[in-house]
C-alpha positions, 0 to 999 in steps of 0.5 A: 500500500503506497503512502502519499505525502501531501504538503500542508496548505500554505496560508496566503501572505497578507498584502503588505501595503505602504505604512499609513502616514501619521495624521496631520493633526498629530504632527501639528499638535506635536509641533505646537507643543514644542513651540510652547516650550520655546516660549520662555526662552524667546520671552527671556531673549526679548526681555533681556537682549532684544529690548535693551539692545533696541533701547540702547540704539535709540538712546544713543541718538539722544541726550538722555540723562537717564533720570529724566523722561525728557530728551532731545534728538542729537543725531550722531553727536554722541558717536562723535564724542566717543571718538574724540574723548581720550579716556574712551579711546584709552579704554578701547586700546587697553581692552583690545590689548588685554583681549589679544594678549591674554588669548595668545599667551594663554593658548601658547601656555595651555597647550604645552601644559595640557600635553605635560599633564597628559603624561604619566608622572607621580602626583599627576592627579594633584597637579591637574586639580591644582591647575584647574582650581586656580581658575575657580574663584571669581576674578573680582576676588582674584583681583583683590588678592593680587592687588595686595600682592602687587601693592606699590607701597612698601607693605605689598607682598612683592615689595616686602620680599624685595625689601628683604633682599635689599631692593627698593619697592617697585610701583607695580600698580602705580606705573602705567606700563607695569599696571597693564603688565600686572593685570594681564599677568593675573588674567593669564595666571587665573585662566591658563589652568582651566584652558589646559584642562579643556585641551587635556579633555581632547588629548585623552580622546586621541587613540594611543594607537596613532602614536604607536604607529607614528613611533614605528614609522620613526616620527619624533616627538615634534613630528607626532605633535604637529601630525597627530596632536595638533589636528586633534586639538583644533576643535578645542582650540576653536572653543578656547580662543572663542571663550578667551576673545569674548571674555577679554573684550567684556572684561571688567571685574579684574582690572577694576578690582586691581587698579580701578582703571588707573593709573590715569586711564591706562587699565581702563576698559570699555565696559568700565567706561560704559558703566561710568558714563551711563550710571555714574555720570548720567550720560546715557546717550554717550554710554549707549553710543559706546555700547552700540559701537562696542557691540558692533566691534565685538561682532566683527572680532568674533566673525574674524575669529570664526573665519580664522578658526574655519581656515585652521580647521581646513588646514589641519583636516 
């Protein structure tokens, strides 16, 4: 008797159609909900940035004194006063000097320091913490401390040491050139550790295999730095220099606490001049004009810095 094997019936496969798109109403609802969460940010931006900026531009064309609702339209007279006032020009000059010098010096010191802290040695963790926590205190507090250290009087810390060595006291903060040097020196001392920590974070992300392959190929330390380390540090370099330039342009607390802008106007900054003219001397028109010019100058400097950073990224890519 022969057995006949029959294959079991195969169930028909369901027809596969295109997935149904989400309903337009649901998509619109999600977008509306997302926009609601953006409303507080937009409101804060309008309240704290857009409206004050518009008011500054408006008052820069008036003779407003701030305490009186009456004012007159003066056109470009306030802007002409900015470029004819030696104190304002001195503040602009030191601000540019401070921003440029601190950016260059801190970058030149922070990268080698980060490379050194990335190596293995006894007490490496303590050294990293020491350099980082130097930049934690507020610059106003740092300025007060260094004001005592660099005091031009014989009771200043540095002059006491010089006196014990038989040397005459040095007018650190009473001389224009020395005062500029001291302010820039303290700014570098306070920030170099923080920026070195930033570079160190990027250094630790570089694979060690790259250096091993370079050593096998016979590359020395300098060649490894320019071929491997520096290209990998370009993103950190862009961030660091951007922060240094912007913080240097808007600096106020450190020079003010150390020298009050003196001697004369040698360490005066634009931000200090804006506050002095607008709040202390009640010359809101000139203060607003200076603020508008300073904002435009900052935007121009930042655009140049971003263009240079883009060119640097293409150079090492």
